[in-house]
PAFIVO-36142 format. One record per residue (C-alpha): residue number from 1; x, y, z. Coordinates in steps of 0.001 Angstrom, whole numbers. Layout:
# residues N
<rec><num>NUM</num><c1>X</c1><c2>Y</c2><c3>Z</c3></rec>
...
# end
This chain:
# residues 310
<rec><num>1</num><c1>14078</c1><c2>90248</c2><c3>-142859</c3></rec>
<rec><num>2</num><c1>17910</c1><c2>88884</c2><c3>-143695</c3></rec>
<rec><num>3</num><c1>18211</c1><c2>85321</c2><c3>-145369</c3></rec>
<rec><num>4</num><c1>20317</c1><c2>83745</c2><c3>-142818</c3></rec>
<rec><num>5</num><c1>23027</c1><c2>81319</c2><c3>-144654</c3></rec>
<rec><num>6</num><c1>21432</c1><c2>77798</c2><c3>-143743</c3></rec>
<rec><num>7</num><c1>22537</c1><c2>76062</c2><c3>-146255</c3></rec>
<rec><num>8</num><c1>26294</c1><c2>76901</c2><c3>-146247</c3></rec>
<rec><num>9</num><c1>25776</c1><c2>76292</c2><c3>-142507</c3></rec>
<rec><num>10</num><c1>24520</c1><c2>72728</c2><c3>-143222</c3></rec>
<rec><num>11</num><c1>27251</c1><c2>71598</c2><c3>-145785</c3></rec>
<rec><num>12</num><c1>30392</c1><c2>73545</c2><c3>-142886</c3></rec>
<rec><num>13</num><c1>28429</c1><c2>71184</c2><c3>-140143</c3></rec>
<rec><num>14</num><c1>28806</c1><c2>67966</c2><c3>-142916</c3></rec>
<rec><num>15</num><c1>33007</c1><c2>68915</c2><c3>-143400</c3></rec>
<rec><num>16</num><c1>33360</c1><c2>69251</c2><c3>-139392</c3></rec>
<rec><num>17</num><c1>31392</c1><c2>66042</c2><c3>-138699</c3></rec>
<rec><num>18</num><c1>33524</c1><c2>63886</c2><c3>-141203</c3></rec>
<rec><num>19</num><c1>36463</c1><c2>65458</c2><c3>-139231</c3></rec>
<rec><num>20</num><c1>38318</c1><c2>67814</c2><c3>-141628</c3></rec>
<rec><num>21</num><c1>39340</c1><c2>70047</c2><c3>-139636</c3></rec>
<rec><num>22</num><c1>40926</c1><c2>68508</c2><c3>-136769</c3></rec>
<rec><num>23</num><c1>44535</c1><c2>67946</c2><c3>-135739</c3></rec>
<rec><num>24</num><c1>46321</c1><c2>65130</c2><c3>-133859</c3></rec>
<rec><num>25</num><c1>47500</c1><c2>65610</c2><c3>-130009</c3></rec>
<rec><num>26</num><c1>51233</c1><c2>64914</c2><c3>-128594</c3></rec>
<rec><num>27</num><c1>51442</c1><c2>62275</c2><c3>-126223</c3></rec>
<rec><num>28</num><c1>52954</c1><c2>63463</c2><c3>-122952</c3></rec>
<rec><num>29</num><c1>55281</c1><c2>61412</c2><c3>-121422</c3></rec>
<rec><num>30</num><c1>54888</c1><c2>60131</c2><c3>-117947</c3></rec>
<rec><num>31</num><c1>57725</c1><c2>60677</c2><c3>-114884</c3></rec>
<rec><num>32</num><c1>57098</c1><c2>57020</c2><c3>-113172</c3></rec>
<rec><num>33</num><c1>58706</c1><c2>57586</c2><c3>-110718</c3></rec>
<rec><num>34</num><c1>56974</c1><c2>60831</c2><c3>-109757</c3></rec>
<rec><num>35</num><c1>54250</c1><c2>59076</c2><c3>-110076</c3></rec>
<rec><num>36</num><c1>54891</c1><c2>55974</c2><c3>-107905</c3></rec>
<rec><num>37</num><c1>55901</c1><c2>58611</c2><c3>-105053</c3></rec>
<rec><num>38</num><c1>52032</c1><c2>60411</c2><c3>-105438</c3></rec>
<rec><num>39</num><c1>50621</c1><c2>57377</c2><c3>-104596</c3></rec>
<rec><num>40</num><c1>52618</c1><c2>57083</c2><c3>-101706</c3></rec>
<rec><num>41</num><c1>51451</c1><c2>60749</c2><c3>-100556</c3></rec>
<rec><num>42</num><c1>47915</c1><c2>60119</c2><c3>-102189</c3></rec>
<rec><num>43</num><c1>46691</c1><c2>57323</c2><c3>-99376</c3></rec>
<rec><num>44</num><c1>47666</c1><c2>59580</c2><c3>-96734</c3></rec>
<rec><num>45</num><c1>46209</c1><c2>62012</c2><c3>-98071</c3></rec>
<rec><num>46</num><c1>42836</c1><c2>59831</c2><c3>-98859</c3></rec>
<rec><num>47</num><c1>42511</c1><c2>58721</c2><c3>-94882</c3></rec>
<rec><num>48</num><c1>43304</c1><c2>62541</c2><c3>-93616</c3></rec>
<rec><num>49</num><c1>40530</c1><c2>63451</c2><c3>-95732</c3></rec>
<rec><num>50</num><c1>38305</c1><c2>60869</c2><c3>-94772</c3></rec>
<rec><num>51</num><c1>38108</c1><c2>61356</c2><c3>-90962</c3></rec>
<rec><num>52</num><c1>38256</c1><c2>65253</c2><c3>-91301</c3></rec>
<rec><num>53</num><c1>35864</c1><c2>65805</c2><c3>-94503</c3></rec>
<rec><num>54</num><c1>32679</c1><c2>63663</c2><c3>-92491</c3></rec>
<rec><num>55</num><c1>33620</c1><c2>65123</c2><c3>-88771</c3></rec>
<rec><num>56</num><c1>33024</c1><c2>68690</c2><c3>-89924</c3></rec>
<rec><num>57</num><c1>29483</c1><c2>68085</c2><c3>-91336</c3></rec>
<rec><num>58</num><c1>25939</c1><c2>67879</c2><c3>-89592</c3></rec>
<rec><num>59</num><c1>24539</c1><c2>64421</c2><c3>-89399</c3></rec>
<rec><num>60</num><c1>20910</c1><c2>63832</c2><c3>-89601</c3></rec>
<rec><num>61</num><c1>19614</c1><c2>62582</c2><c3>-86408</c3></rec>
<rec><num>62</num><c1>17276</c1><c2>59219</c2><c3>-86603</c3></rec>
<rec><num>63</num><c1>15457</c1><c2>57268</c2><c3>-83953</c3></rec>
<rec><num>64</num><c1>16537</c1><c2>54001</c2><c3>-83938</c3></rec>
<rec><num>65</num><c1>14211</c1><c2>50859</c2><c3>-82754</c3></rec>
<rec><num>66</num><c1>13827</c1><c2>50528</c2><c3>-79147</c3></rec>
<rec><num>67</num><c1>16638</c1><c2>49032</c2><c3>-77530</c3></rec>
<rec><num>68</num><c1>18252</c1><c2>49057</c2><c3>-80418</c3></rec>
<rec><num>69</num><c1>21076</c1><c2>52475</c2><c3>-80455</c3></rec>
<rec><num>70</num><c1>21900</c1><c2>53354</c2><c3>-84354</c3></rec>
<rec><num>71</num><c1>25472</c1><c2>53175</c2><c3>-85369</c3></rec>
<rec><num>72</num><c1>26809</c1><c2>56513</c2><c3>-85463</c3></rec>
<rec><num>73</num><c1>25914</c1><c2>57526</c2><c3>-89378</c3></rec>
<rec><num>74</num><c1>29237</c1><c2>59418</c2><c3>-89559</c3></rec>
<rec><num>75</num><c1>31230</c1><c2>55509</c2><c3>-89357</c3></rec>
<rec><num>76</num><c1>29344</c1><c2>54017</c2><c3>-92027</c3></rec>
<rec><num>77</num><c1>30214</c1><c2>57053</c2><c3>-94163</c3></rec>
<rec><num>78</num><c1>33778</c1><c2>56358</c2><c3>-93208</c3></rec>
<rec><num>79</num><c1>33613</c1><c2>52565</c2><c3>-94046</c3></rec>
<rec><num>80</num><c1>31902</c1><c2>53258</c2><c3>-97185</c3></rec>
<rec><num>81</num><c1>34733</c1><c2>55681</c2><c3>-98154</c3></rec>
<rec><num>82</num><c1>37013</c1><c2>53130</c2><c3>-97236</c3></rec>
<rec><num>83</num><c1>35353</c1><c2>50166</c2><c3>-99395</c3></rec>
<rec><num>84</num><c1>35335</c1><c2>52146</c2><c3>-102578</c3></rec>
<rec><num>85</num><c1>38888</c1><c2>53945</c2><c3>-102163</c3></rec>
<rec><num>86</num><c1>40071</c1><c2>50294</c2><c3>-101681</c3></rec>
<rec><num>87</num><c1>37802</c1><c2>48615</c2><c3>-103905</c3></rec>
<rec><num>88</num><c1>36748</c1><c2>46146</c2><c3>-101017</c3></rec>
<rec><num>89</num><c1>34156</c1><c2>43986</c2><c3>-100656</c3></rec>
<rec><num>90</num><c1>31680</c1><c2>44850</c2><c3>-97041</c3></rec>
<rec><num>91</num><c1>33515</c1><c2>41519</c2><c3>-95821</c3></rec>
<rec><num>92</num><c1>37137</c1><c2>42143</c2><c3>-96437</c3></rec>
<rec><num>93</num><c1>36860</c1><c2>45603</c2><c3>-95085</c3></rec>
<rec><num>94</num><c1>35815</c1><c2>44392</c2><c3>-91896</c3></rec>
<rec><num>95</num><c1>39372</c1><c2>43774</c2><c3>-91332</c3></rec>
<rec><num>96</num><c1>40830</c1><c2>46452</c2><c3>-93375</c3></rec>
<rec><num>97</num><c1>38285</c1><c2>48477</c2><c3>-91145</c3></rec>
<rec><num>98</num><c1>39831</c1><c2>47437</c2><c3>-87624</c3></rec>
<rec><num>99</num><c1>43660</c1><c2>48395</c2><c3>-88824</c3></rec>
<rec><num>100</num><c1>42437</c1><c2>51801</c2><c3>-90120</c3></rec>
<rec><num>101</num><c1>39450</c1><c2>52638</c2><c3>-88046</c3></rec>
<rec><num>102</num><c1>41771</c1><c2>54741</c2><c3>-85481</c3></rec>
<rec><num>103</num><c1>43297</c1><c2>56483</c2><c3>-88287</c3></rec>
<rec><num>104</num><c1>39915</c1><c2>57819</c2><c3>-89354</c3></rec>
<rec><num>105</num><c1>38160</c1><c2>58022</c2><c3>-86239</c3></rec>
<rec><num>106</num><c1>35915</c1><c2>54893</c2><c3>-86637</c3></rec>
<rec><num>107</num><c1>35772</c1><c2>53676</c2><c3>-82413</c3></rec>
<rec><num>108</num><c1>33296</c1><c2>50909</c2><c3>-83101</c3></rec>
<rec><num>109</num><c1>33587</c1><c2>47572</c2><c3>-84572</c3></rec>
<rec><num>110</num><c1>31292</c1><c2>47213</c2><c3>-88047</c3></rec>
<rec><num>111</num><c1>30561</c1><c2>43889</c2><c3>-89530</c3></rec>
<rec><num>112</num><c1>30312</c1><c2>43165</c2><c3>-92910</c3></rec>
<rec><num>113</num><c1>26238</c1><c2>43082</c2><c3>-92684</c3></rec>
<rec><num>114</num><c1>25980</c1><c2>46987</c2><c3>-90488</c3></rec>
<rec><num>115</num><c1>29072</c1><c2>47983</c2><c3>-93841</c3></rec>
<rec><num>116</num><c1>26465</c1><c2>46475</c2><c3>-96864</c3></rec>
<rec><num>117</num><c1>23553</c1><c2>48033</c2><c3>-94836</c3></rec>
<rec><num>118</num><c1>24717</c1><c2>51492</c2><c3>-94751</c3></rec>
<rec><num>119</num><c1>24843</c1><c2>52288</c2><c3>-98683</c3></rec>
<rec><num>120</num><c1>20795</c1><c2>52157</c2><c3>-98550</c3></rec>
<rec><num>121</num><c1>20537</c1><c2>54463</c2><c3>-95452</c3></rec>
<rec><num>122</num><c1>19137</c1><c2>57959</c2><c3>-95885</c3></rec>
<rec><num>123</num><c1>21429</c1><c2>59462</c2><c3>-93370</c3></rec>
<rec><num>124</num><c1>24928</c1><c2>58219</c2><c3>-95102</c3></rec>
<rec><num>125</num><c1>23178</c1><c2>59579</c2><c3>-98416</c3></rec>
<rec><num>126</num><c1>22515</c1><c2>62772</c2><c3>-96442</c3></rec>
<rec><num>127</num><c1>25592</c1><c2>62993</c2><c3>-95716</c3></rec>
<rec><num>128</num><c1>27537</c1><c2>62344</c2><c3>-98766</c3></rec>
<rec><num>129</num><c1>25685</c1><c2>64691</c2><c3>-100276</c3></rec>
<rec><num>130</num><c1>27236</c1><c2>66964</c2><c3>-98029</c3></rec>
<rec><num>131</num><c1>30716</c1><c2>66046</c2><c3>-98627</c3></rec>
<rec><num>132</num><c1>30106</c1><c2>65866</c2><c3>-102341</c3></rec>
<rec><num>133</num><c1>29200</c1><c2>69993</c2><c3>-102181</c3></rec>
<rec><num>134</num><c1>32197</c1><c2>70525</c2><c3>-100295</c3></rec>
<rec><num>135</num><c1>34372</c1><c2>68877</c2><c3>-102730</c3></rec>
<rec><num>136</num><c1>33559</c1><c2>71100</c2><c3>-105864</c3></rec>
<rec><num>137</num><c1>34216</c1><c2>74345</c2><c3>-106888</c3></rec>
<rec><num>138</num><c1>34406</c1><c2>75345</c2><c3>-110638</c3></rec>
<rec><num>139</num><c1>37221</c1><c2>76637</c2><c3>-113093</c3></rec>
<rec><num>140</num><c1>34219</c1><c2>77942</c2><c3>-115137</c3></rec>
<rec><num>141</num><c1>35253</c1><c2>75798</c2><c3>-118119</c3></rec>
<rec><num>142</num><c1>32533</c1><c2>73246</c2><c3>-118112</c3></rec>
<rec><num>143</num><c1>31436</c1><c2>70116</c2><c3>-120064</c3></rec>
<rec><num>144</num><c1>28906</c1><c2>67431</c2><c3>-120120</c3></rec>
<rec><num>145</num><c1>28192</c1><c2>63759</c2><c3>-121385</c3></rec>
<rec><num>146</num><c1>26503</c1><c2>60817</c2><c3>-120332</c3></rec>
<rec><num>147</num><c1>28276</c1><c2>57821</c2><c3>-119810</c3></rec>
<rec><num>148</num><c1>26710</c1><c2>53816</c2><c3>-118646</c3></rec>
<rec><num>149</num><c1>27470</c1><c2>52698</c2><c3>-115325</c3></rec>
<rec><num>150</num><c1>28568</c1><c2>48732</c2><c3>-115557</c3></rec>
<rec><num>151</num><c1>27033</c1><c2>46046</c2><c3>-112878</c3></rec>
<rec><num>152</num><c1>29123</c1><c2>43804</c2><c3>-114940</c3></rec>
<rec><num>153</num><c1>32164</c1><c2>43403</c2><c3>-117393</c3></rec>
<rec><num>154</num><c1>29801</c1><c2>41792</c2><c3>-119675</c3></rec>
<rec><num>155</num><c1>27718</c1><c2>44296</c2><c3>-120683</c3></rec>
<rec><num>156</num><c1>28416</c1><c2>46860</c2><c3>-123299</c3></rec>
<rec><num>157</num><c1>27093</c1><c2>51126</c2><c3>-123934</c3></rec>
<rec><num>158</num><c1>23999</c1><c2>50152</c2><c3>-125158</c3></rec>
<rec><num>159</num><c1>22858</c1><c2>47744</c2><c3>-122797</c3></rec>
<rec><num>160</num><c1>23597</c1><c2>49961</c2><c3>-119638</c3></rec>
<rec><num>161</num><c1>21271</c1><c2>52872</c2><c3>-121050</c3></rec>
<rec><num>162</num><c1>18362</c1><c2>50424</c2><c3>-121899</c3></rec>
<rec><num>163</num><c1>18752</c1><c2>48441</c2><c3>-118373</c3></rec>
<rec><num>164</num><c1>18591</c1><c2>52436</c2><c3>-116707</c3></rec>
<rec><num>165</num><c1>21816</c1><c2>51958</c2><c3>-115548</c3></rec>
<rec><num>166</num><c1>24126</c1><c2>55302</c2><c3>-116524</c3></rec>
<rec><num>167</num><c1>25009</c1><c2>58765</c2><c3>-115108</c3></rec>
<rec><num>168</num><c1>24730</c1><c2>62193</c2><c3>-116572</c3></rec>
<rec><num>169</num><c1>27371</c1><c2>64952</c2><c3>-115234</c3></rec>
<rec><num>170</num><c1>29037</c1><c2>67719</c2><c3>-115488</c3></rec>
<rec><num>171</num><c1>32918</c1><c2>68400</c2><c3>-114838</c3></rec>
<rec><num>172</num><c1>35182</c1><c2>71167</c2><c3>-115258</c3></rec>
<rec><num>173</num><c1>38186</c1><c2>71658</c2><c3>-117099</c3></rec>
<rec><num>174</num><c1>40144</c1><c2>70357</c2><c3>-114268</c3></rec>
<rec><num>175</num><c1>37394</c1><c2>67189</c2><c3>-114232</c3></rec>
<rec><num>176</num><c1>36174</c1><c2>68175</c2><c3>-110739</c3></rec>
<rec><num>177</num><c1>32338</c1><c2>66989</c2><c3>-110542</c3></rec>
<rec><num>178</num><c1>30131</c1><c2>69867</c2><c3>-110813</c3></rec>
<rec><num>179</num><c1>26784</c1><c2>67858</c2><c3>-110476</c3></rec>
<rec><num>180</num><c1>25717</c1><c2>64460</c2><c3>-111398</c3></rec>
<rec><num>181</num><c1>22194</c1><c2>62367</c2><c3>-111710</c3></rec>
<rec><num>182</num><c1>21794</c1><c2>58659</c2><c3>-111758</c3></rec>
<rec><num>183</num><c1>18338</c1><c2>58799</c2><c3>-112438</c3></rec>
<rec><num>184</num><c1>17129</c1><c2>60696</c2><c3>-115704</c3></rec>
<rec><num>185</num><c1>18075</c1><c2>59673</c2><c3>-118981</c3></rec>
<rec><num>186</num><c1>21342</c1><c2>61593</c2><c3>-120796</c3></rec>
<rec><num>187</num><c1>19095</c1><c2>65006</c2><c3>-122116</c3></rec>
<rec><num>188</num><c1>16629</c1><c2>65241</c2><c3>-119388</c3></rec>
<rec><num>189</num><c1>18876</c1><c2>65297</c2><c3>-116676</c3></rec>
<rec><num>190</num><c1>21023</c1><c2>68087</c2><c3>-118327</c3></rec>
<rec><num>191</num><c1>18256</c1><c2>70040</c2><c3>-117785</c3></rec>
<rec><num>192</num><c1>18316</c1><c2>69411</c2><c3>-114196</c3></rec>
<rec><num>193</num><c1>22210</c1><c2>69422</c2><c3>-113764</c3></rec>
<rec><num>194</num><c1>22115</c1><c2>73035</c2><c3>-115112</c3></rec>
<rec><num>195</num><c1>20442</c1><c2>74855</c2><c3>-112841</c3></rec>
<rec><num>196</num><c1>22813</c1><c2>73095</c2><c3>-110176</c3></rec>
<rec><num>197</num><c1>26263</c1><c2>74492</c2><c3>-111567</c3></rec>
<rec><num>198</num><c1>28205</c1><c2>77911</c2><c3>-112306</c3></rec>
<rec><num>199</num><c1>30731</c1><c2>78536</c2><c3>-115087</c3></rec>
<rec><num>200</num><c1>31253</c1><c2>80388</c2><c3>-118080</c3></rec>
<rec><num>201</num><c1>30730</c1><c2>77988</c2><c3>-120680</c3></rec>
<rec><num>202</num><c1>29452</c1><c2>74069</c2><c3>-121109</c3></rec>
<rec><num>203</num><c1>30408</c1><c2>72099</c2><c3>-124149</c3></rec>
<rec><num>204</num><c1>28382</c1><c2>69177</c2><c3>-124650</c3></rec>
<rec><num>205</num><c1>27666</c1><c2>66422</c2><c3>-127955</c3></rec>
<rec><num>206</num><c1>25309</c1><c2>66564</c2><c3>-130318</c3></rec>
<rec><num>207</num><c1>23236</c1><c2>63999</c2><c3>-128260</c3></rec>
<rec><num>208</num><c1>22546</c1><c2>67091</c2><c3>-125997</c3></rec>
<rec><num>209</num><c1>21210</c1><c2>69314</c2><c3>-129426</c3></rec>
<rec><num>210</num><c1>18331</c1><c2>70816</c2><c3>-127692</c3></rec>
<rec><num>211</num><c1>16670</c1><c2>74355</c2><c3>-128534</c3></rec>
<rec><num>212</num><c1>15097</c1><c2>74536</c2><c3>-124891</c3></rec>
<rec><num>213</num><c1>18260</c1><c2>73386</c2><c3>-122967</c3></rec>
<rec><num>214</num><c1>20168</c1><c2>75831</c2><c3>-124900</c3></rec>
<rec><num>215</num><c1>18073</c1><c2>78599</c2><c3>-124202</c3></rec>
<rec><num>216</num><c1>18069</c1><c2>77000</c2><c3>-120124</c3></rec>
<rec><num>217</num><c1>21981</c1><c2>77128</c2><c3>-120624</c3></rec>
<rec><num>218</num><c1>22135</c1><c2>81401</c2><c3>-122140</c3></rec>
<rec><num>219</num><c1>19684</c1><c2>81899</c2><c3>-119191</c3></rec>
<rec><num>220</num><c1>22449</c1><c2>81078</c2><c3>-116598</c3></rec>
<rec><num>221</num><c1>24917</c1><c2>82987</c2><c3>-117864</c3></rec>
<rec><num>222</num><c1>26635</c1><c2>80448</c2><c3>-119335</c3></rec>
<rec><num>223</num><c1>27855</c1><c2>80214</c2><c3>-123214</c3></rec>
<rec><num>224</num><c1>26730</c1><c2>76934</c2><c3>-124656</c3></rec>
<rec><num>225</num><c1>28746</c1><c2>74907</c2><c3>-127225</c3></rec>
<rec><num>226</num><c1>26520</c1><c2>72303</c2><c3>-128399</c3></rec>
<rec><num>227</num><c1>28028</c1><c2>69865</c2><c3>-131227</c3></rec>
<rec><num>228</num><c1>25559</c1><c2>70307</c2><c3>-134518</c3></rec>
<rec><num>229</num><c1>23302</c1><c2>68488</c2><c3>-136390</c3></rec>
<rec><num>230</num><c1>23517</c1><c2>67699</c2><c3>-140093</c3></rec>
<rec><num>231</num><c1>19550</c1><c2>68927</c2><c3>-139946</c3></rec>
<rec><num>232</num><c1>20350</c1><c2>71868</c2><c3>-137958</c3></rec>
<rec><num>233</num><c1>19740</c1><c2>75213</c2><c3>-139177</c3></rec>
<rec><num>234</num><c1>20194</c1><c2>79138</c2><c3>-137762</c3></rec>
<rec><num>235</num><c1>16605</c1><c2>79544</c2><c3>-137569</c3></rec>
<rec><num>236</num><c1>15658</c1><c2>79664</c2><c3>-133803</c3></rec>
<rec><num>237</num><c1>16099</c1><c2>81798</c2><c3>-130187</c3></rec>
<rec><num>238</num><c1>18915</c1><c2>84535</c2><c3>-129761</c3></rec>
<rec><num>239</num><c1>21023</c1><c2>81607</c2><c3>-127812</c3></rec>
<rec><num>240</num><c1>20692</c1><c2>79117</c2><c3>-130794</c3></rec>
<rec><num>241</num><c1>21394</c1><c2>81477</c2><c3>-133111</c3></rec>
<rec><num>242</num><c1>24353</c1><c2>83307</c2><c3>-132224</c3></rec>
<rec><num>243</num><c1>25803</c1><c2>79694</c2><c3>-131285</c3></rec>
<rec><num>244</num><c1>25812</c1><c2>78837</c2><c3>-134497</c3></rec>
<rec><num>245</num><c1>26249</c1><c2>81773</c2><c3>-136195</c3></rec>
<rec><num>246</num><c1>29789</c1><c2>81878</c2><c3>-134097</c3></rec>
<rec><num>247</num><c1>30454</c1><c2>78399</c2><c3>-135247</c3></rec>
<rec><num>248</num><c1>29917</c1><c2>79804</c2><c3>-138573</c3></rec>
<rec><num>249</num><c1>32284</c1><c2>82812</c2><c3>-139389</c3></rec>
<rec><num>250</num><c1>35004</c1><c2>81463</c2><c3>-136794</c3></rec>
<rec><num>251</num><c1>35048</c1><c2>77254</c2><c3>-137117</c3></rec>
<rec><num>252</num><c1>38554</c1><c2>76855</c2><c3>-135902</c3></rec>
<rec><num>253</num><c1>38238</c1><c2>79203</c2><c3>-132361</c3></rec>
<rec><num>254</num><c1>34659</c1><c2>77647</c2><c3>-132039</c3></rec>
<rec><num>255</num><c1>35886</c1><c2>74012</c2><c3>-132234</c3></rec>
<rec><num>256</num><c1>38794</c1><c2>74893</c2><c3>-129900</c3></rec>
<rec><num>257</num><c1>36411</c1><c2>76034</c2><c3>-127318</c3></rec>
<rec><num>258</num><c1>34378</c1><c2>73027</c2><c3>-127869</c3></rec>
<rec><num>259</num><c1>36700</c1><c2>70376</c2><c3>-127781</c3></rec>
<rec><num>260</num><c1>37781</c1><c2>71029</c2><c3>-124211</c3></rec>
<rec><num>261</num><c1>34632</c1><c2>68393</c2><c3>-124419</c3></rec>
<rec><num>262</num><c1>37483</c1><c2>66067</c2><c3>-123915</c3></rec>
<rec><num>263</num><c1>37720</c1><c2>66062</c2><c3>-120063</c3></rec>
<rec><num>264</num><c1>34176</c1><c2>65369</c2><c3>-119592</c3></rec>
<rec><num>265</num><c1>35240</c1><c2>61637</c2><c3>-121538</c3></rec>
<rec><num>266</num><c1>38416</c1><c2>61742</c2><c3>-119996</c3></rec>
<rec><num>267</num><c1>36140</c1><c2>61936</c2><c3>-116387</c3></rec>
<rec><num>268</num><c1>34130</c1><c2>59124</c2><c3>-117565</c3></rec>
<rec><num>269</num><c1>36661</c1><c2>57028</c2><c3>-118876</c3></rec>
<rec><num>270</num><c1>38986</c1><c2>57383</c2><c3>-116062</c3></rec>
<rec><num>271</num><c1>36461</c1><c2>57040</c2><c3>-113153</c3></rec>
<rec><num>272</num><c1>35387</c1><c2>53457</c2><c3>-114791</c3></rec>
<rec><num>273</num><c1>38685</c1><c2>52314</c2><c3>-115047</c3></rec>
<rec><num>274</num><c1>39829</c1><c2>53501</c2><c3>-111302</c3></rec>
<rec><num>275</num><c1>36665</c1><c2>51914</c2><c3>-109506</c3></rec>
<rec><num>276</num><c1>35531</c1><c2>49099</c2><c3>-111571</c3></rec>
<rec><num>277</num><c1>31749</c1><c2>48060</c2><c3>-111774</c3></rec>
<rec><num>278</num><c1>28734</c1><c2>49134</c2><c3>-109939</c3></rec>
<rec><num>279</num><c1>28272</c1><c2>46501</c2><c3>-107754</c3></rec>
<rec><num>280</num><c1>24758</c1><c2>47419</c2><c3>-105699</c3></rec>
<rec><num>281</num><c1>21952</c1><c2>46974</c2><c3>-107247</c3></rec>
<rec><num>282</num><c1>19306</c1><c2>49231</c2><c3>-105181</c3></rec>
<rec><num>283</num><c1>18833</c1><c2>52769</c2><c3>-106722</c3></rec>
<rec><num>284</num><c1>19461</c1><c2>54553</c2><c3>-103369</c3></rec>
<rec><num>285</num><c1>22273</c1><c2>52092</c2><c3>-102879</c3></rec>
<rec><num>286</num><c1>24117</c1><c2>52922</c2><c3>-106494</c3></rec>
<rec><num>287</num><c1>24020</c1><c2>56600</c2><c3>-105876</c3></rec>
<rec><num>288</num><c1>25886</c1><c2>56227</c2><c3>-102022</c3></rec>
<rec><num>289</num><c1>28195</c1><c2>54049</c2><c3>-104049</c3></rec>
<rec><num>290</num><c1>28760</c1><c2>56903</c2><c3>-106970</c3></rec>
<rec><num>291</num><c1>28665</c1><c2>59549</c2><c3>-104743</c3></rec>
<rec><num>292</num><c1>31744</c1><c2>58388</c2><c3>-102313</c3></rec>
<rec><num>293</num><c1>33550</c1><c2>57451</c2><c3>-105897</c3></rec>
<rec><num>294</num><c1>32772</c1><c2>61213</c2><c3>-107134</c3></rec>
<rec><num>295</num><c1>34071</c1><c2>62487</c2><c3>-103599</c3></rec>
<rec><num>296</num><c1>37553</c1><c2>60958</c2><c3>-103716</c3></rec>
<rec><num>297</num><c1>37852</c1><c2>61745</c2><c3>-107515</c3></rec>
<rec><num>298</num><c1>37060</c1><c2>65303</c2><c3>-106547</c3></rec>
<rec><num>299</num><c1>39567</c1><c2>64821</c2><c3>-103739</c3></rec>
<rec><num>300</num><c1>41871</c1><c2>63512</c2><c3>-105891</c3></rec>
<rec><num>301</num><c1>41966</c1><c2>65670</c2><c3>-108802</c3></rec>
<rec><num>302</num><c1>42135</c1><c2>68731</c2><c3>-106599</c3></rec>
<rec><num>303</num><c1>45016</c1><c2>67583</c2><c3>-104678</c3></rec>
<rec><num>304</num><c1>46969</c1><c2>67286</c2><c3>-107918</c3></rec>
<rec><num>305</num><c1>45610</c1><c2>70661</c2><c3>-109224</c3></rec>
<rec><num>306</num><c1>47113</c1><c2>71963</c2><c3>-105472</c3></rec>
<rec><num>307</num><c1>50342</c1><c2>70408</c2><c3>-105773</c3></rec>
<rec><num>308</num><c1>51099</c1><c2>71421</c2><c3>-109514</c3></rec>
<rec><num>309</num><c1>50206</c1><c2>75205</c2><c3>-109074</c3></rec>
<rec><num>310</num><c1>52022</c1><c2>75179</c2><c3>-105768</c3></rec>
# end
């Protein structure tokens, strides 16, 4: 039986973790006039997207209380998407919806309580889930990570995790979200998410250094790139051994592939910068808010790549 070079592998991992193989990247300049024009166009595209995408999905029809007709759930979803796109409170949204309602196809008055309650409704979550599924397509180059979800500006990342306010997601190299989870902690969530995505390769940091997860990723026909821990060795399943033997024999090629994972960190950073803190408290309402924000994020990313690709 061939002896694996475990000692040499651990020495290599120490060098990698001490950042002995990295070179700084150039910072790209921003064309501000072009950026400003893009923002104007983006506002128009957002309103058109909200109208067309919500109108195209099938609603979950529920019966209301006797004598009390239900508000059209599509109106509720449109109001939520407008709130999240513009960063509005439910109270402020009332006035904006009087102006924007005709553009997105809302034909009735929605007060602040109706809009606020909408986040917790199953028929709203159902519609948002359908719209999210329509906004995702994959270029096959996947990355995953977890992040805290701030509910106040005083929290830090560790406090989010301890409080259970977190999101785990998988994005492609365009930072289009392929799937996400707000219920489970990172590694457990990734076991679930991997069942719902398609791609050629997936990059994860050392927090996901899990032999069962590597095997599951490989069984989906996806090549795993999971950053090693200092205690790792080369013994294990074929998928585990193959992943780290590739690293051992061609460090720079492996690291070049792995560091495409930066798209996942970039998504979390830009997502939280653009949309701010989570303002909801019930888990179902948080799911609606996060889903709406991801829908809007995916629309913007796909629109951007459609523009630059002609």
